[in-house]
mmCIF file of the N, C-alpha and C atoms, coordinates in Angstrom:
data_MODEL
# 
_entry.id   MODEL 
# 
loop_
_atom_site.group_PDB 
_atom_site.id 
_atom_site.type_symbol 
_atom_site.label_atom_id 
_atom_site.label_alt_id 
_atom_site.label_comp_id 
_atom_site.label_asym_id 
_atom_site.label_entity_id 
_atom_site.label_seq_id 
_atom_site.pdbx_PDB_ins_code 
_atom_site.Cartn_x 
_atom_site.Cartn_y 
_atom_site.Cartn_z 
_atom_site.occupancy 
_atom_site.B_iso_or_equiv 
_atom_site.pdbx_formal_charge 
_atom_site.auth_seq_id 
_atom_site.auth_comp_id 
_atom_site.auth_asym_id 
_atom_site.auth_atom_id 
_atom_site.pdbx_PDB_model_num 
ATOM 1   N N  . ASN A 1 1  ? 119.873 82.367 116.842 1.00 0.00 ? 1  ASN A N  1 
ATOM 2   C CA . ASN A 1 1  ? 118.899 83.491 116.190 1.00 0.00 ? 1  ASN A CA 1 
ATOM 3   C C  . ASN A 1 1  ? 118.012 83.129 117.293 1.00 0.00 ? 1  ASN A C  1 
ATOM 4   N N  . LEU A 1 2  ? 117.465 81.825 116.968 1.00 0.00 ? 2  LEU A N  1 
ATOM 5   C CA . LEU A 1 2  ? 116.327 81.349 118.254 1.00 0.00 ? 2  LEU A CA 1 
ATOM 6   C C  . LEU A 1 2  ? 116.791 81.845 119.485 1.00 0.00 ? 2  LEU A C  1 
ATOM 7   N N  . GLU A 1 3  ? 117.947 81.504 120.312 1.00 0.00 ? 3  GLU A N  1 
ATOM 8   C CA . GLU A 1 3  ? 118.096 82.066 121.564 1.00 0.00 ? 3  GLU A CA 1 
ATOM 9   C C  . GLU A 1 3  ? 117.898 83.328 121.925 1.00 0.00 ? 3  GLU A C  1 
ATOM 10  N N  . GLN A 1 4  ? 118.168 84.266 120.862 1.00 0.00 ? 4  GLN A N  1 
ATOM 11  C CA . GLN A 1 4  ? 118.178 85.692 121.039 1.00 0.00 ? 4  GLN A CA 1 
ATOM 12  C C  . GLN A 1 4  ? 116.518 86.025 121.195 1.00 0.00 ? 4  GLN A C  1 
ATOM 13  N N  . GLU A 1 5  ? 115.750 85.257 119.918 1.00 0.00 ? 5  GLU A N  1 
ATOM 14  C CA . GLU A 1 5  ? 114.142 85.838 120.084 1.00 0.00 ? 5  GLU A CA 1 
ATOM 15  C C  . GLU A 1 5  ? 113.870 85.391 121.458 1.00 0.00 ? 5  GLU A C  1 
ATOM 16  N N  . GLN A 1 6  ? 114.156 84.190 122.078 1.00 0.00 ? 6  GLN A N  1 
ATOM 17  C CA . GLN A 1 6  ? 113.539 83.833 123.511 1.00 0.00 ? 6  GLN A CA 1 
ATOM 18  C C  . GLN A 1 6  ? 114.056 85.249 124.632 1.00 0.00 ? 6  GLN A C  1 
ATOM 19  N N  . VAL A 1 7  ? 114.987 85.470 124.743 1.00 0.00 ? 7  VAL A N  1 
ATOM 20  C CA . VAL A 1 7  ? 115.690 86.457 125.421 1.00 0.00 ? 7  VAL A CA 1 
ATOM 21  C C  . VAL A 1 7  ? 114.915 87.804 125.375 1.00 0.00 ? 7  VAL A C  1 
ATOM 22  N N  . LYS A 1 8  ? 114.630 88.026 123.997 1.00 0.00 ? 8  LYS A N  1 
ATOM 23  C CA . LYS A 1 8  ? 113.713 89.384 123.659 1.00 0.00 ? 8  LYS A CA 1 
ATOM 24  C C  . LYS A 1 8  ? 112.547 89.059 124.727 1.00 0.00 ? 8  LYS A C  1 
ATOM 25  N N  . LYS A 1 9  ? 112.028 88.046 124.228 1.00 0.00 ? 9  LYS A N  1 
ATOM 26  C CA . LYS A 1 9  ? 110.701 87.869 124.557 1.00 0.00 ? 9  LYS A CA 1 
ATOM 27  C C  . LYS A 1 9  ? 110.570 88.134 126.325 1.00 0.00 ? 9  LYS A C  1 
ATOM 28  N N  . GLN A 1 10 ? 111.852 87.533 126.813 1.00 0.00 ? 10 GLN A N  1 
ATOM 29  C CA . GLN A 1 10 ? 112.069 87.166 128.417 1.00 0.00 ? 10 GLN A CA 1 
ATOM 30  C C  . GLN A 1 10 ? 112.038 88.846 128.711 1.00 0.00 ? 10 GLN A C  1 
ATOM 31  N N  . LYS A 1 11 ? 112.814 89.707 127.951 1.00 0.00 ? 11 LYS A N  1 
ATOM 32  C CA . LYS A 1 11 ? 113.138 91.016 128.497 1.00 0.00 ? 11 LYS A CA 1 
ATOM 33  C C  . LYS A 1 11 ? 111.785 91.924 128.388 1.00 0.00 ? 11 LYS A C  1 
ATOM 34  N N  . SER A 1 12 ? 111.011 91.465 127.252 1.00 0.00 ? 12 SER A N  1 
ATOM 35  C CA . SER A 1 12 ? 109.889 92.343 126.914 1.00 0.00 ? 12 SER A CA 1 
ATOM 36  C C  . SER A 1 12 ? 108.648 92.033 127.949 1.00 0.00 ? 12 SER A C  1 
ATOM 37  N N  . SER A 1 13 ? 108.462 90.783 128.421 1.00 0.00 ? 13 SER A N  1 
ATOM 38  C CA . SER A 1 13 ? 107.900 90.377 128.796 1.00 0.00 ? 13 SER A CA 1 
ATOM 39  C C  . SER A 1 13 ? 107.750 90.985 130.543 1.00 0.00 ? 13 SER A C  1 
ATOM 40  N N  . GLU A 1 14 ? 109.450 91.142 131.070 1.00 0.00 ? 14 GLU A N  1 
ATOM 41  C CA . GLU A 1 14 ? 109.645 91.564 132.033 1.00 0.00 ? 14 GLU A CA 1 
ATOM 42  C C  . GLU A 1 14 ? 109.428 93.170 131.957 1.00 0.00 ? 14 GLU A C  1 
ATOM 43  N N  . GLU A 1 15 ? 109.649 93.851 131.414 1.00 0.00 ? 15 GLU A N  1 
ATOM 44  C CA . GLU A 1 15 ? 109.534 95.262 131.028 1.00 0.00 ? 15 GLU A CA 1 
ATOM 45  C C  . GLU A 1 15 ? 107.926 95.557 131.392 1.00 0.00 ? 15 GLU A C  1 
ATOM 46  N N  . ALA A 1 16 ? 107.232 94.568 130.331 1.00 0.00 ? 16 ALA A N  1 
ATOM 47  C CA . ALA A 1 16 ? 105.637 95.156 130.206 1.00 0.00 ? 16 ALA A CA 1 
ATOM 48  C C  . ALA A 1 16 ? 104.966 93.601 130.607 1.00 0.00 ? 16 ALA A C  1 
ATOM 49  N N  . PRO A 1 17 ? 104.929 93.247 131.740 1.00 0.00 ? 17 PRO A N  1 
ATOM 50  C CA . PRO A 1 17 ? 104.054 91.985 131.870 1.00 0.00 ? 17 PRO A CA 1 
ATOM 51  C C  . PRO A 1 17 ? 102.634 92.036 130.675 1.00 0.00 ? 17 PRO A C  1 
ATOM 52  N N  . GLU A 1 18 ? 102.715 90.927 130.209 1.00 0.00 ? 18 GLU A N  1 
ATOM 53  C CA . GLU A 1 18 ? 101.482 90.512 129.178 1.00 0.00 ? 18 GLU A CA 1 
ATOM 54  C C  . GLU A 1 18 ? 100.292 89.693 129.724 1.00 0.00 ? 18 GLU A C  1 
ATOM 55  N N  . ILE A 1 19 ? 100.350 89.970 131.300 1.00 0.00 ? 19 ILE A N  1 
ATOM 56  C CA . ILE A 1 19 ? 99.415  89.114 131.974 1.00 0.00 ? 19 ILE A CA 1 
ATOM 57  C C  . ILE A 1 19 ? 98.241  89.292 131.156 1.00 0.00 ? 19 ILE A C  1 
ATOM 58  N N  . GLU A 1 20 ? 97.410  90.467 131.095 1.00 0.00 ? 20 GLU A N  1 
ATOM 59  C CA . GLU A 1 20 ? 96.167  90.885 130.805 1.00 0.00 ? 20 GLU A CA 1 
ATOM 60  C C  . GLU A 1 20 ? 95.586  90.462 129.080 1.00 0.00 ? 20 GLU A C  1 
ATOM 61  N N  . THR A 1 21 ? 97.046  90.447 128.635 1.00 0.00 ? 21 THR A N  1 
ATOM 62  C CA . THR A 1 21 ? 96.700  90.322 126.879 1.00 0.00 ? 21 THR A CA 1 
ATOM 63  C C  . THR A 1 21 ? 96.287  88.703 126.963 1.00 0.00 ? 21 THR A C  1 
ATOM 64  N N  . SER A 1 22 ? 96.997  88.003 127.611 1.00 0.00 ? 22 SER A N  1 
ATOM 65  C CA . SER A 1 22 ? 97.516  86.748 127.604 1.00 0.00 ? 22 SER A CA 1 
ATOM 66  C C  . SER A 1 22 ? 95.931  86.273 128.173 1.00 0.00 ? 22 SER A C  1 
ATOM 67  N N  . THR A 1 23 ? 95.491  86.757 129.389 1.00 0.00 ? 23 THR A N  1 
ATOM 68  C CA . THR A 1 23 ? 94.147  86.374 130.034 1.00 0.00 ? 23 THR A CA 1 
ATOM 69  C C  . THR A 1 23 ? 93.035  86.529 128.869 1.00 0.00 ? 23 THR A C  1 
ATOM 70  N N  . GLU A 1 24 ? 93.338  87.539 127.766 1.00 0.00 ? 24 GLU A N  1 
ATOM 71  C CA . GLU A 1 24 ? 92.500  88.180 127.009 1.00 0.00 ? 24 GLU A CA 1 
ATOM 72  C C  . GLU A 1 24 ? 92.150  86.931 126.167 1.00 0.00 ? 24 GLU A C  1 
ATOM 73  N N  . GLU A 1 25 ? 93.099  86.903 125.549 1.00 0.00 ? 25 GLU A N  1 
ATOM 74  C CA . GLU A 1 25 ? 93.215  85.951 124.368 1.00 0.00 ? 25 GLU A CA 1 
ATOM 75  C C  . GLU A 1 25 ? 92.657  84.469 124.876 1.00 0.00 ? 25 GLU A C  1 
ATOM 76  N N  . PHE A 1 26 ? 92.863  84.002 126.426 1.00 0.00 ? 26 PHE A N  1 
ATOM 77  C CA . PHE A 1 26 ? 92.758  82.532 126.983 1.00 0.00 ? 26 PHE A CA 1 
ATOM 78  C C  . PHE A 1 26 ? 90.942  82.733 126.874 1.00 0.00 ? 26 PHE A C  1 
ATOM 79  N N  . ALA A 1 27 ? 90.293  83.843 127.313 1.00 0.00 ? 27 ALA A N  1 
ATOM 80  C CA . ALA A 1 27 ? 89.042  84.087 127.363 1.00 0.00 ? 27 ALA A CA 1 
ATOM 81  C C  . ALA A 1 27 ? 88.418  83.999 125.878 1.00 0.00 ? 27 ALA A C  1 
ATOM 82  N N  . GLU A 1 28 ? 89.054  84.641 124.814 1.00 0.00 ? 28 GLU A N  1 
ATOM 83  C CA . GLU A 1 28 ? 88.710  84.583 123.927 1.00 0.00 ? 28 GLU A CA 1 
ATOM 84  C C  . GLU A 1 28 ? 88.359  83.111 123.329 1.00 0.00 ? 28 GLU A C  1 
ATOM 85  N N  . GLU A 1 29 ? 89.626  82.459 123.250 1.00 0.00 ? 29 GLU A N  1 
ATOM 86  C CA . GLU A 1 29 ? 89.568  81.223 123.417 1.00 0.00 ? 29 GLU A CA 1 
ATOM 87  C C  . GLU A 1 29 ? 88.515  80.371 123.833 1.00 0.00 ? 29 GLU A C  1 
ATOM 88  N N  . LYS A 1 30 ? 88.256  80.532 125.003 1.00 0.00 ? 30 LYS A N  1 
ATOM 89  C CA . LYS A 1 30 ? 87.019  80.012 125.811 1.00 0.00 ? 30 LYS A CA 1 
ATOM 90  C C  . LYS A 1 30 ? 85.684  80.216 125.304 1.00 0.00 ? 30 LYS A C  1 
ATOM 91  N N  . ILE A 1 31 ? 85.863  81.274 124.813 1.00 0.00 ? 31 ILE A N  1 
ATOM 92  C CA . ILE A 1 31 ? 84.460  81.626 123.934 1.00 0.00 ? 31 ILE A CA 1 
ATOM 93  C C  . ILE A 1 31 ? 84.235  81.423 122.895 1.00 0.00 ? 31 ILE A C  1 
ATOM 94  N N  . LYS A 1 32 ? 85.356  81.023 122.001 1.00 0.00 ? 32 LYS A N  1 
ATOM 95  C CA . LYS A 1 32 ? 84.934  80.471 120.731 1.00 0.00 ? 32 LYS A CA 1 
ATOM 96  C C  . LYS A 1 32 ? 84.647  78.925 120.961 1.00 0.00 ? 32 LYS A C  1 
ATOM 97  N N  . GLU A 1 33 ? 85.328  78.184 122.057 1.00 0.00 ? 33 GLU A N  1 
ATOM 98  C CA . GLU A 1 33 ? 85.107  77.017 122.107 1.00 0.00 ? 33 GLU A CA 1 
ATOM 99  C C  . GLU A 1 33 ? 83.516  76.833 122.836 1.00 0.00 ? 33 GLU A C  1 
ATOM 100 N N  . MET A 1 34 ? 82.902  77.549 123.365 1.00 0.00 ? 34 MET A N  1 
ATOM 101 C CA . MET A 1 34 ? 81.550  77.538 124.020 1.00 0.00 ? 34 MET A CA 1 
ATOM 102 C C  . MET A 1 34 ? 80.885  78.236 122.804 1.00 0.00 ? 34 MET A C  1 
ATOM 103 N N  . MET A 1 35 ? 80.776  78.745 121.928 1.00 0.00 ? 35 MET A N  1 
ATOM 104 C CA . MET A 1 35 ? 80.270  79.307 120.871 1.00 0.00 ? 35 MET A CA 1 
ATOM 105 C C  . MET A 1 35 ? 80.124  77.942 120.036 1.00 0.00 ? 35 MET A C  1 
ATOM 106 N N  . GLN A 1 36 ? 81.316  76.930 119.792 1.00 0.00 ? 36 GLN A N  1 
ATOM 107 C CA . GLN A 1 36 ? 81.299  75.859 119.249 1.00 0.00 ? 36 GLN A CA 1 
ATOM 108 C C  . GLN A 1 36 ? 79.984  74.791 119.308 1.00 0.00 ? 36 GLN A C  1 
ATOM 109 N N  . LEU A 1 37 ? 79.941  74.670 121.194 1.00 0.00 ? 37 LEU A N  1 
ATOM 110 C CA . LEU A 1 37 ? 79.231  74.005 121.790 1.00 0.00 ? 37 LEU A CA 1 
ATOM 111 C C  . LEU A 1 37 ? 77.791  74.180 122.008 1.00 0.00 ? 37 LEU A C  1 
ATOM 112 N N  . VAL A 1 38 ? 77.741  75.406 121.949 1.00 0.00 ? 38 VAL A N  1 
ATOM 113 C CA . VAL A 1 38 ? 76.441  76.187 122.116 1.00 0.00 ? 38 VAL A CA 1 
ATOM 114 C C  . VAL A 1 38 ? 75.955  77.078 121.185 1.00 0.00 ? 38 VAL A C  1 
ATOM 115 N N  . PRO A 1 39 ? 74.834  76.512 120.669 1.00 0.00 ? 39 PRO A N  1 
ATOM 116 C CA . PRO A 1 39 ? 74.084  77.531 119.868 1.00 0.00 ? 39 PRO A CA 1 
ATOM 117 C C  . PRO A 1 39 ? 74.232  79.244 120.215 1.00 0.00 ? 39 PRO A C  1 
ATOM 118 N N  . VAL A 1 40 ? 74.704  79.780 118.879 1.00 0.00 ? 40 VAL A N  1 
ATOM 119 C CA . VAL A 1 40 ? 75.175  81.375 119.216 1.00 0.00 ? 40 VAL A CA 1 
ATOM 120 C C  . VAL A 1 40 ? 73.990  82.042 120.123 1.00 0.00 ? 40 VAL A C  1 
ATOM 121 N N  . GLU A 1 41 ? 72.778  81.778 120.062 1.00 0.00 ? 41 GLU A N  1 
ATOM 122 C CA . GLU A 1 41 ? 71.507  82.441 120.275 1.00 0.00 ? 41 GLU A CA 1 
ATOM 123 C C  . GLU A 1 41 ? 71.743  82.352 121.793 1.00 0.00 ? 41 GLU A C  1 
ATOM 124 N N  . ASP A 1 42 ? 72.284  81.276 122.285 1.00 0.00 ? 42 ASP A N  1 
ATOM 125 C CA . ASP A 1 42 ? 72.455  81.131 123.805 1.00 0.00 ? 42 ASP A CA 1 
ATOM 126 C C  . ASP A 1 42 ? 73.818  81.939 124.730 1.00 0.00 ? 42 ASP A C  1 
ATOM 127 N N  . VAL A 1 43 ? 74.548  82.305 123.730 1.00 0.00 ? 43 VAL A N  1 
ATOM 128 C CA . VAL A 1 43 ? 75.759  82.993 124.256 1.00 0.00 ? 43 VAL A CA 1 
ATOM 129 C C  . VAL A 1 43 ? 75.142  84.124 124.471 1.00 0.00 ? 43 VAL A C  1 
ATOM 130 N N  . TYR A 1 44 ? 74.764  85.039 123.507 1.00 0.00 ? 44 TYR A N  1 
ATOM 131 C CA . TYR A 1 44 ? 74.241  86.354 123.195 1.00 0.00 ? 44 TYR A CA 1 
ATOM 132 C C  . TYR A 1 44 ? 73.140  86.607 124.390 1.00 0.00 ? 44 TYR A C  1 
ATOM 133 N N  . VAL A 1 45 ? 72.663  85.833 124.903 1.00 0.00 ? 45 VAL A N  1 
ATOM 134 C CA . VAL A 1 45 ? 71.099  85.872 125.534 1.00 0.00 ? 45 VAL A CA 1 
ATOM 135 C C  . VAL A 1 45 ? 71.396  86.823 126.880 1.00 0.00 ? 45 VAL A C  1 
# 
């Protein structure tokens, strides 16, 4: 069953590349990290 899930993921990613989505998620993670390191006011200036 786990193998089937992996195959589904591979097929779906081939049909519709999720590069944009993963990049957005990566950017959001970076923003969250920066918000933890830097005061929120500085981030939104």
